[in-house]
C-alpha positions in Angstrom: 9.3 18.1 -5.8 7.0 19.1 -3.0 9.0 19.6 0.2 12.4 19.3 -1.3 13.3 22.9 -0.3 12.4 22.2 3.3 14.3 18.9 3.3 17.5 20.6 1.9 17.2 23.5 4.2 16.7 21.2 7.2 19.7 19.1 6.3 21.9 22.2 6.1 20.6 23.2 9.6 21.1 19.7 11.0 24.7 19.5 9.8 25.5 23.1 10.9 24.1 22.3 14.3 26.0 19.0 14.6 29.3 20.7 13.5 28.9 23.6 16.0 27.5 21.5 18.8 24.2 23.4 18.8 21.6 20.8 19.5 18.7 23.3 19.1 19.8 24.1 15.5 20.4 20.4 14.8 16.9 19.5 16.0 15.3 22.4 14.1 17.0 21.0 11.0 15.5 17.6 11.6 12.1 19.1 12.1 12.3 21.0 8.8 13.3 17.7 7.1 10.3 16.0 8.6 8.1 18.9 7.4 9.5 18.4 3.9 8.8 14.7 4.0 5.2 15.4 5.1 4.8 17.9 2.2 6.0 15.2 -0.2 3.7 12.6 1.2 0.8 14.9 1.0 1.5 15.8 -2.6 1.8 12.1 -3.4 -1.5 11.4 -1.8 -3.1 14.3 -3.6 -1.8 13.0 -6.9 -3.1 9.4 -6.2 -6.5 10.7 -5.2 -6.7 12.8 -8.4 -5.8 9.8 -10.5 -8.3 7.6 -8.7 -11.1 10.2 -9.1 -10.2 10.7 -12.7 -10.7 7.0 -13.3 -14.0 7.0 -11.6 -15.1 10.1 -13.6 -14.2 8.3 -16.8 -16.2 5.2 -15.9 -19.2 7.4 -14.9 -19.0 9.3 -18.2 -18.8 6.0 -20.2 -21.8 4.6 -18.3 -23.7 7.8 -18.9 -22.9 7.7 -22.7 -23.9 4.0 -22.8 -27.2 4.8 -21.1 -27.9 7.6 -23.5 -27.2 5.4 -26.5 -29.5 2.7 -25.1 -32.4 5.2 -24.6 -31.9 6.7 -28.1 -32.2 3.4 -30.0 -35.2 3.2 -32.3 -38.0 1.0 -30.9 -38.5 -2.4 -32.5 -41.0 -1.9 -35.3 -42.4 -5.4 -34.7 -43.8 -4.6 -31.3 
């Protein structure tokens, strides 16, 4: 959803500029659409990074718990 408002607003400006022959408004609309696309891409990247880091955090937690279990085991009484 990130950037959708900018993309829609930009499309409206682009079409309005094209209909009226106002190249400045048309270009401004294209720029706003690009801004919306960038916001969407940034949100997507942020989400992927969060997912990747979450997976790493889970692996680190599992490794920590395993290490704690290993250190808490009773020593072998035969030693």
